N, C-alpha and C positions, 0 to 999 in steps of 0.2 A: 507698788504694783502697776501703777499706770504707766510707768516709764518702760519703753521697749528696750530690753536689755539682754534678751536671749535669741540667739540666731542658730538655726540648724542649716547645715549644708550637706546637700546630697549631689551625686553625680556619677557618671560612669567612670570606669577605670581609666587612668591617664588624663583625666580633665583637670587635675591640679587642685582638687578641693582641699587636701591636707595643706598644701603651700598657702592657699587663700586663707585658711583658718589661722595659720601662724602669722601671716603678714597682717591680717586684720587685728590680731591680738597685739602685735608689735606696735602698730599705730595707736591703738587705744592706750597702750602702756606709756607712750610718750607724754601723756598728760597725767601720768601717775594714777591711772585707773587700774584696779585689780581686776585681772581677767583669768577665768578658769577655762581651759580648752579641754573638752571632753572628747577622746578619741573612742567612739563606740564600737569600732570593728573588733570582733572577737576572733575573727578568722585569720587576720594578719595584723598582730599587735604592732602599733605604729610608733610608740615611744621608744622602743629599743633601736629603732632606725633613726630617730631624730636626735638622741642624746648619747654621749659617750658611755662606755661600760662603767666608767668610775662614778656615774651618777646613781644614787641609791633609789631603787624602785622596788620597795618590798611589800607594798599593799596594792592589790589589783582592783580595777573597777568591778571585776567579777565578784570580788569579796563584798564590796559595798552593795552590789545589787542583790546579794543572796543572804547577807547576815541578818539575824532576826532583830537586833536592836540597832537602828541607824541613828547616830548622833552627829552633831556638827563637828565634835572632836574627831570622830572616826573619819569623817570626810576630809577634814584638814590634814589629818595624819597621812591619808592616802595621797594627798597632792604632792606632785613632784615639781619642785621649783625649777624654772628655767635657769641654767647656770649663766646665761647672758643677760638675764632680765628678771630682777627681783619682784616685778609686778605681775609676772605671768606664772601661772601654775597649771600642771597638766594631770589629767586623769586618763587611765587606760589600762589595757591588759598588759601583762608581762611577757617576756620572751618565752616562747614555747607553750603558752597557754592557748586554750580554745573553750568552747562552751561546755565540753564534756568534763572540765575540771571542777565545775560548780553545779549545785542543784538547779533545777529549772527556775529561770527568772520569771517573776510574775509582773504584770502590768502595774499593780498597786505599789510594788517596791520601787520600780522605775520612776513612777510618778512622784513618789515620796523623795526619792533622791534628787530629781531634777527640781522640784519645788524648793527643797532645802538650798540648793545651789543658787537659786535666785536671790536668797537673802545673804549668802556668803561672799558674794563678789559683785563689783559694779556691772560686770558684763560676763556672760557665758556663751561660748561658741561651741556647738556640737559638730564634729566631724563624723558624719554618719557612715555606716557601712555601705559599700557599693551594692551589695544584695541586701538592701534595707528590710525587705520584707521577711528575710530569715533572721533578723535581729530585732528582737522586741524593743530593746533600748533605743535603736534608731528610730523605730516607728513612733515610740512615745516621745522622743526628742522632736520629731517633725510635728507631732500633735500638740505639744506644750509650748514650743518656742513662739516668740512673738512674730518673727519673720522666718521665712525659709528661702534659701538661695539655692536654686538648681543650676548646676554647671554641667554643660554638655560639650562635647568635642564636635568640631566642624568636619566630621567625616562620616563614613557609613556606619562605623562601629558605634559612634555616638548616637546616630539616628535609630539604629536597631535597638540600642539599650533603651532609648526614650520610648519607642513604640511598645516594648515589652513591659516597661516598669511604670510609666506614668499613669496607666489606668488604675493601679493600685492606690493612687492618691485621690481618687474621685470622691471618696467619702466626705461628707460635709465637715467632719471633725477635723480634717486637715486644712480647712480654710484656704482654699485656692486663691482668694483675694489677697492673702498675705504673702504670696510666692512672688519671687523675682527670678529672672533667668539670665544666665551668663554663658557666653562661649568661652571655654578655658583652653589653655595651651595652644592657642591659635598659631599655626605655623605658615611659613612662606608657601604660597601656592594653594592654600585653603581659602575658600570664599565663604566667609561667615554669613554674608547677606543672602546667599543662595539657600542656606539651611535655616535662616531665621524664621521663615514661614512655617517650616516643618515643626519648629519648636513653639510656635504660637507667639512669636516675637522675642526679641532679645533686648535686655536692659544694659548689659555690659559686655565688652569684648576684652579678654585678658590674653595678651599675646605671649608666646614663648619667648623666653630670653635665656641666653647661654649663662648669664650670671646666676639665675635662679637654679638651673640644672647643676652648676658647680657647687652652689651652696648645699643643695640636696645631697650630692655626692660626698661632700666634706662634713656633713652633719652641722652646718652653720646657718640654717634657715632663720634662726632668731637674731642674726646680725643684720646690720643695715646694708642696703644696696647702694652702689656708687656708680655704676655704669650708666651712661646716657641712654643705653639701649633699654634700661629698665624704667625709664620715665613714663612711658605710656602705661605700663603695668601698675605702677603706684598710683597713677591718676585714677585708674579704675578702682583700686583698692580705696582711695579717698572718696570716690563717689558712692561706693557701697556703704562706707562708714556713715556718710551724710544721710543717705536714703533710709538706711536701716536704723541708726541710732541717733540721727540728727547731730552727728559728731563732725565738726568742721576740722580739717587738717590742712596745715600749711606746708608747702613743699620744703623738704630738707635743704637748708642753705649749703651744707657740705656737698650734697650731690650737685647743686646748681654751680658751684665753684668748679668742680671736676668737669662738668659739662662744658662750661665756658672756656676752660683751658685746653679742651680737646684732648684730655688725658686718655679717654677711652673712645672706642669706635661709636659711630652714630648711625650705623647701618640699619638698626630695627627701631623698636619703640618700647617704652615702659617708663617707670618712674621710680624715684628713690624712696627711702624709709627713714627711720630715726632710731633713737634709743629707747630702752625700756626698763622697767623695774617692777617688783611685786613683793609686798610685805606678807607673803605667806611664809611664816616661819616654819622650819622643819622641826622646831622644838615642840612637838606634839600639841597640836590644837591652837597654837597661837597665831594671830593674824599680824 
């Protein structure tokens, strides 16, 4: 219980928090660490957008949060293994679902589920709803996680979101001293330093990269990045891993070779990734 192993990620729309969640999980999985990524958003189910239709997703996060008898077997049965990585498993809502599909979620049930996840995986990452105050699971994730990563965009939309939503986390139960701040999806022409003061300081800057956008469009975010443009992005992912989980990561040799050969453009910044795996067997409750 003393090890910091649970991270909640919040942020405004377009900040890239889902991509960050996946890339953090991928990096952890390179060391054969079991990772569960929980997509809390009931308003726009994420898993259907990440994985091909052929992937079986027959048990929803909504079912876990409302069924009367929650067991480890039930949780593992609801986990959707990443087809690219046997060490990563996903929990979330199914296509077409929303909160009206289930009875009202209670705080006690959300706490019960999230405490159970702590013992079922080496690491747990919560990708919280953008409108987290309307989603009890996201609020409980922020409250129970060891660390919280807040990701804002370096534009007026991000600042407006920040001003409206950050007061909701002033309660002492959200432990502001455990929060880290990042600028996400930073694009050319945006000045992150200018908005840093508005956000009370920034720990990380995650730049936009065309490679990530392509992976998102092609449902391949669980695969490695190879563009030299992606080096600064992966560098920041590695920094987050170290600061949150004390998890050291060495840069991918494969990406280094591609960079040296000039195989891809060097116009922007970011960093590479690696391979992943997860022994969450789909065979009903086996790890």
